[in-house]
C-alpha positions in Angstrom: -19.6 -10.3 3.5 -21.3 -7.0 4.9 -19.9 -4.5 7.5 -22.7 -3.0 9.4 -21.3 0.4 11.0 -23.1 2.3 13.7 -21.8 5.7 14.8 -18.7 5.5 17.2 -18.6 6.5 20.8 -15.4 8.5 22.4 -12.5 6.9 20.8 -9.9 6.2 23.6 -8.2 2.9 22.6 -5.0 1.5 21.7 -4.3 -1.2 18.7 -1.6 -2.7 16.5 -2.4 -3.4 12.7 -1.5 -6.6 10.5 2.0 -6.3 8.6 2.6 -3.6 6.0 1.5 -5.2 2.6 3.9 -3.4 0.5 7.2 -4.5 2.6 5.4 -8.1 2.9 5.6 -8.3 -1.1 8.9 -7.6 -1.2 10.8 -9.0 1.3 9.3 -12.8 0.2 10.2 -12.1 -3.7 13.8 -11.2 -2.3 14.3 -13.2 0.4 13.6 -16.2 -2.4 16.4 -15.0 -4.2 18.7 -15.1 -1.6 21.4 -17.9 -0.8 19.6 -19.7 2.0 16.7 -19.5 4.8 14.7 -16.2 5.7 12.3 -16.1 8.5 10.0 -13.0 7.9 7.7 -12.4 11.1 4.6 -10.0 10.8 4.3 -11.4 6.9 0.6 -9.7 6.1 -1.2 -13.1 5.4 -3.6 -11.2 3.4 -5.2 -12.3 0.0 -3.0 -9.8 -2.1 0.7 -11.1 -0.5 -0.2 -14.9 -0.3 -0.7 -14.6 -4.3 2.9 -13.7 -4.1 3.9 -16.1 -2.1 2.2 -18.7 -4.0 3.4 -17.3 -7.4 7.0 -18.1 -5.6 6.0 -21.9 -4.9 4.7 -22.4 -8.0 8.8 -21.1 -9.5 9.9 -23.7 -7.1 10.6 -21.8 -3.7 9.7 -23.7 -0.6 7.9 -21.4 1.6 6.5 -22.8 5.1 4.1 -20.7 7.0 4.8 -20.5 10.9 3.1 -19.1 13.5 1.7 -16.2 14.6 2.2 -14.1 11.1 5.7 -15.9 10.1 6.8 -17.2 6.7 10.0 -19.3 6.6 11.4 -18.7 2.9 14.1 -20.9 1.9 16.4 -18.9 -1.0 17.7 -20.9 -3.8 20.5 -18.4 -4.8 18.2 -16.8 -7.7 17.7 -20.2 -9.2 13.9 -20.6 -10.6 11.9 -23.4 -12.0 9.4 -23.0 -14.9 6.3 -22.8 -13.3 3.9 -25.9 -14.5 1.1 -23.6 -15.5 0.2 -20.1 -15.6 0.4 -18.3 -12.4 -2.8 -16.5 -11.0 -2.3 -13.6 -9.4 -5.3 -12.7 -8.3 -6.5 -9.1 -7.5 -2.6 -8.4 -6.7 -1.3 -5.7 -9.3 1.6 -5.8 -7.1 2.2 -9.6 -7.5 1.7 -9.4 -11.3 4.2 -6.4 -11.8 6.8 -7.3 -9.3 6.6 -10.9 -11.0 6.7 -9.6 -14.2 10.4 -8.0 -13.1 11.4 -11.2 -11.7 10.7 -13.2 -14.5 11.6 -10.8 -17.4 15.4 -12.3 -16.7 14.7 -16.2 -17.1 15.2 -18.4 -19.3 11.9 -20.0 -19.4 8.1 -18.8 -20.5 5.6 -18.1 -18.0 2.1 -16.5 -18.2 0.7 -13.8 -15.3 -3.0 -13.9 -15.2 -5.2 -12.0 -12.9 -9.2 -11.9 -11.9 -11.6 -9.6 -14.0 -10.7 -6.5 -12.0 -6.7 -6.9 -12.2 -7.4 -8.0 -15.8 -8.6 -4.3 -16.6 -5.4 -2.6 -15.1 -2.6 -1.2 -17.5 0.7 -2.7 -17.6 2.0 -0.8 -20.6 4.0 1.5 -17.6 5.9 -1.7 -16.9 6.0 -3.6 -20.2 8.1 -0.9 -22.1 11.1 -0.6 -19.6 11.2 -4.5 -19.7 11.4 -4.5 -23.3 14.0 -1.9 -23.5 16.0 -4.3 -21.5 15.8 -7.1 -23.6 12.7 -9.1 -22.3 10.3 -10.4 -24.6 7.1 -9.6 -22.7 3.6 -9.0 -24.4 -0.1 -7.9 -23.0 -2.7 -10.4 -24.1 -5.4 -8.2 -23.6 -7.0 -5.0 -25.0 -5.1 -1.7 -24.5 -1.8 -3.7 -22.7 -4.1 -5.1 -20.0 -3.3 -8.9 -18.5 -2.7 -11.7 -19.4 1.3 -10.8 -19.6 3.1 -13.5 -21.2 7.0 -13.3 -20.3 9.4 -15.4 -22.5 12.8 -15.2 -20.4 15.9 -14.1 -21.6 19.2 -12.2 -21.3 18.4 -8.5 -20.1 20.8 -5.7 -20.5 21.0 -2.4 -17.9 19.3 0.7 -18.6 19.2 4.2 -17.4 15.2 4.7 -17.4 13.2 8.1 -16.9 10.2 6.7 -14.9 7.0 8.9 -16.9 4.8 8.1 -14.2 5.6 8.1 -10.2 5.5 4.0 -9.4 6.8 2.2 -6.6 5.6 -0.9 -8.4 7.4 0.2 -11.8 10.4 0.8 -10.1 10.5 -2.1 -8.1 10.1 -4.3 -10.9 12.7 -2.7 -13.2 15.1 -3.3 -9.7 14.4 -7.0 -9.8 15.2 -7.4 -13.6 18.2 -5.4 -13.0 19.3 -8.0 -10.7 19.4 -10.4 -13.4 20.6 -7.7 -16.0 24.3 -7.0 -17.2 25.9 -3.8 -16.0 23.8 -1.0 -14.1 20.5 -0.1 -14.4 19.6 3.1 -13.2 16.1 4.7 -12.7 15.4 8.7 -12.2 12.2 9.4 -10.3 11.3 13.2 -10.5 9.0 12.3 -7.5 9.8 10.1 -4.8 7.7 6.9 -4.4 8.0 4.5 -1.9 11.2 2.7 -1.4 10.8 -0.2 0.8 12.6 -2.5 -2.4 15.8 -0.2 -2.2 15.5 -0.5 1.5 14.9 -4.4 1.4 17.8 -5.1 -1.2 20.5 -3.4 1.0 19.2 -5.1 4.2 19.6 -8.0 2.2 23.5 -6.7 1.3 22.4 -6.2 -2.3 24.4 -3.2 -3.6 22.2 0.3 -5.0 22.6 3.7 -4.9 20.8 6.5 -4.9 21.9 10.3 -5.7 21.0 13.6 -5.2 18.7 14.0 -8.1 16.9 10.9 -7.5 18.7 8.4 -9.7 18.4 4.7 -8.2 20.8 2.3 -9.7 21.2 -1.9 -9.3 24.3 -4.1 -10.1 23.2 -7.2 -11.9 24.6 -10.5 -11.1 24.2 -10.4 -7.3 22.5 -12.7 -4.4 21.1 -11.4 -1.6 22.1 -12.6 1.8 19.8 -14.6 3.7 18.9 -12.7 6.3 15.5 -12.7 9.1 13.4 -9.7 9.2 10.1 -8.7 11.0 7.4 -6.3 9.1 6.3 -3.6 10.9 2.3 -2.1 11.1 1.1 -1.3 7.8 0.6 2.6 8.2 -1.8 2.9 5.2 -4.2 0.1 7.2 -3.6 2.4 10.5 -4.5 5.5 8.6 -8.4 4.2 8.9 -8.3 4.3 12.4 -6.1 7.6 12.7 -8.7 9.6 10.6 -11.4 8.1 12.9 -9.9 9.9 15.7 -8.4 12.7 14.1 -12.3 13.5 13.0 -13.7 12.9 16.7 -12.9 16.0 18.7 -11.2 14.6 21.6 -11.0 11.2 20.3 -7.5 9.3 21.5 -5.4 6.5 19.6 -2.2 5.0 20.3 -0.8 2.4 17.5 2.6 0.8 18.3 4.7 -1.2 16.3 3.9 0.8 13.2 6.2 1.7 10.0 7.6 4.8 9.9 9.0 5.3 6.7 9.5 9.0 5.4 7.7 8.0 2.1 4.7 6.7 4.0 4.4 9.3 6.6 2.9 12.3 4.9 -0.5 11.2 5.4 0.6 12.1 9.2 1.2 15.9 7.8 -2.1 15.8 6.1 -4.0 14.6 9.5 -2.0 17.5 11.1 -2.5 20.4 8.6 -6.1 19.5 8.8 -5.7 20.2 12.9 -5.3 16.8 14.6 -2.3 17.0 17.1 -0.1 13.9 16.2 2.8 12.7 18.0 5.3 10.1 16.2 8.0 7.9 18.1 10.3 6.1 15.9 11.5 3.4 18.4 13.7 0.9 15.9 15.7 1.5 12.8 18.0 -1.6 12.9 16.4 -3.2 10.0 16.4 -0.2 7.9 12.6 0.0 7.7 11.9 2.5 11.0 9.0 1.3 13.1 7.4 3.3 16.2 4.4 4.4 17.9 2.0 7.1 16.7 -0.4 8.8 18.9 -3.2 11.0 17.8 -5.9 13.5 19.1 -8.8 14.6 17.2 -10.1 18.0 16.5 -12.6 19.5 14.8 -11.1 19.2 11.2 -10.7 21.7 8.3 -10.7 21.4 4.8 -7.5 21.0 3.0 -5.8 20.8 -0.5 -3.9 17.9 -1.6 -1.9 18.0 -4.7 1.4 17.7 -6.5 4.3 15.6 -5.7 2.3 15.0 -2.1 -0.2 12.7 -3.9 2.2 9.9 -5.2 2.8 9.1 -1.6 -0.7 9.3 -0.6 -2.6 7.0 -3.4 -3.3 4.2 -1.2 -4.6 6.8 2.2 -6.9 9.2 -0.3 -10.0 7.6 -0.2 -10.3 7.7 3.8 -8.9 11.3 3.4 -11.6 11.9 1.2 -14.0 10.8 4.3 -11.9 13.3 6.2 -12.5 16.1 3.9 -16.4 15.3 4.1 -16.2 15.9 8.1 -14.1 19.1 8.0 -15.1 22.4 8.5 -14.5 24.2 4.7 -13.5 22.6 1.4 -11.0 19.9 0.6 -9.4 19.3 -3.0 -7.8 16.5 -4.1 -5.8 16.9 -7.4 -3.3 15.4 -10.0 -4.6 12.3 -8.6 -5.9 10.7 -11.9 -3.8 7.5 -10.7 -7.0 6.8 -8.7 -9.0 6.1 -11.9 -7.0 3.2 -12.8 -6.9 1.3 -9.4 -8.8 -1.6 -8.4 -11.8 0.2 -9.4 -12.1 4.0 -10.7 -11.8 5.1 -6.5 -12.5 8.6 -7.9 -15.6 8.1 -9.2 -16.4 5.3 -6.2 -15.6 8.0 -3.5 -17.9 10.6 -5.2 -20.6 8.1 -5.6 -20.4 6.6 -2.1 -20.1 10.4 -0.1 -23.1 11.8 -2.1 -25.2 8.4 -1.0 -24.3 9.5 2.5 -25.3 13.0 1.9 -21.7 14.9 1.6 -21.6 17.7 -1.4 -18.6 16.5 -3.6 -17.9 17.7 -7.0 -16.2 14.7 -9.6 -12.9 16.2 -11.0 -11.2 14.6 -14.1 -8.3 14.0 -11.5 -9.6 14.2 -8.5 -12.3 15.7 -5.9 -13.9 19.1 -4.3 -15.6 17.9 -1.2 -17.5 20.9 0.6 -18.0 20.0 4.4 -18.9 19.6 7.5 -21.7 16.9 6.1 -24.2 15.9 8.4 -23.5 12.2 6.8 -26.6 9.3 7.1 -26.6 5.7 6.8 -27.4 3.7 4.5 -25.8 1.0 2.0 -22.5 1.6 0.1 -20.9 -0.5 -2.6 -17.3 -1.4 -2.3 -17.4 -1.6 -5.6 -14.8 -4.7 -4.8 -12.1 -2.6 -3.9 -10.5 -2.7 0.0 -9.7 0.6 0.3 -13.3 2.3 -0.9 -15.1 -0.4 1.7 -12.7 0.6 4.6 -12.6 4.2 4.0 -16.6 4.2 3.9 -16.6 1.9 7.0 -14.9 4.9 8.7 -17.6 7.1 7.3 -20.1 5.0 8.9 -18.7 5.7 12.3 -19.9 9.2 11.9 -23.2 8.8 10.1 -26.7 9.0 11.9 -28.4 5.6 11.3 -26.4 2.3 10.3 -24.2 2.1 7.5 -24.0 -0.8 5.5 -20.9 -1.4 3.2 -21.7 -4.1 1.0 -19.4 -6.8 -0.4 -17.0 -6.3 1.7 -14.8 -9.4 1.5 -12.1 -7.5 -0.4 -10.8 -6.3 3.0 -9.0 -9.3 3.4 -6.9 -8.3 0.3 -5.1 -6.0 2.7 -6.2 -5.8 6.0 -7.1 -9.6 7.5 -9.1 -8.7 10.7 -10.5 -5.3 9.7 -14.0 -6.3 10.9 -13.1 -7.1 14.4 -11.0 -3.8 14.7 -14.0 -1.8 13.6 -16.4 -3.6 16.4 -13.6 -2.2 18.8 -14.3 1.1 17.6 -18.0 0.6 17.7 -17.7 0.0 21.5 -17.5 2.3 24.3 -14.3 0.8 26.5 -11.7 2.5 27.3 -8.3 1.1 26.4 -5.0 1.9 27.8 -4.3 4.4 24.8 -5.2 7.4 27.0 -1.4 7.1 28.8 0.6 10.0 26.8 3.3 9.0 24.8 6.5 10.2 26.2 9.6 11.4 24.1 8.0 11.8 21.2 8.3 14.0 18.2 5.1 16.2 18.0 4.3 17.3 14.3 3.2 21.0 14.4 0.3 22.1 12.5 0.9 24.2 9.5 -1.2 26.3 7.2 -2.0 24.9 3.3 
């Protein structure tokens, strides 16, 4: 599939986005461990999340698909069956790492495999803590890469200092901790997404977090079955929020959006770059806050993204790099070497595509230095098989002269089914209801970087 993109007219519209990918993975797994039937509304029926659903089905969990965008999970009180064959995680590192944590405490052997891209991604960071807990887990690929073979066994709680910020690794350890004896504690110097902790608490699993960033879970607990409504994915919305932010006078309202504080730093970056952002939390009943975000665009200015901020922006950095190419001045992204071990080397991919489109960019070992504003020109850009790269450069095409063609764009289905239709909406001149101002929301004041 190719995405054919032309320059956007005046942006003035209102949208919703599909369910949050990170939350969908975790909700399905914890519901599967519960003591009854759980309905998960707003579930992301995308390639990655369906890998997790099918992995759970392979372990004996009945999961029915309902309309619209919902699944019904029949929990079995933490009882899983040995899989009849290897479990294919496709392109989903989240599936592989979270399932590794789940399978580490089972009494049977399992094997997790992935596609060519996933088979190159490092798994040592999840293998090491699970081995310390007593799991017999090995990577069959070179340099601790998949496939993973897991011999289930008796686990013990440990205290683990996270060497690299990773919500996926933290989540794997917490899931293993459910099957471990005693308390499992994880020390985070830099807080990462906390969806797993929130989801466990929502399903009445006892966890704690102290002021030093130590998260603890106590073993031998069974989640209570509950229904859950998954909010819209802020990472998916960021593509459109960035497009509106970079167009002076552009206006966008996004409804039913997840506003977890470990995900909203991207709004702060857009404010820092000069956009006007208004945020209103409308519902916190399910522990994952949801609400609306309204954004008004301006001539953006360059900024610096580095340090602890990076861990909470890792999925948004590709499109923020595009924003940097459209902004006045220099945008610098540092300490983001994690981008090199995602679905592709995202630092190299971003630098390559920005240069193709006429931007001036310097590739750094741990990030990028982007000089703007660049008069972007259309052309053919590669997705590198990476959904974040494909969507980021579709946004770049909304600001380029001529047609931009994003090649091999079928990967967007991994996290954003319907992205192509949403893109079409931004290439039309139709005004939407988003011109109605939001009342009673919280404004994010611009700050200097």
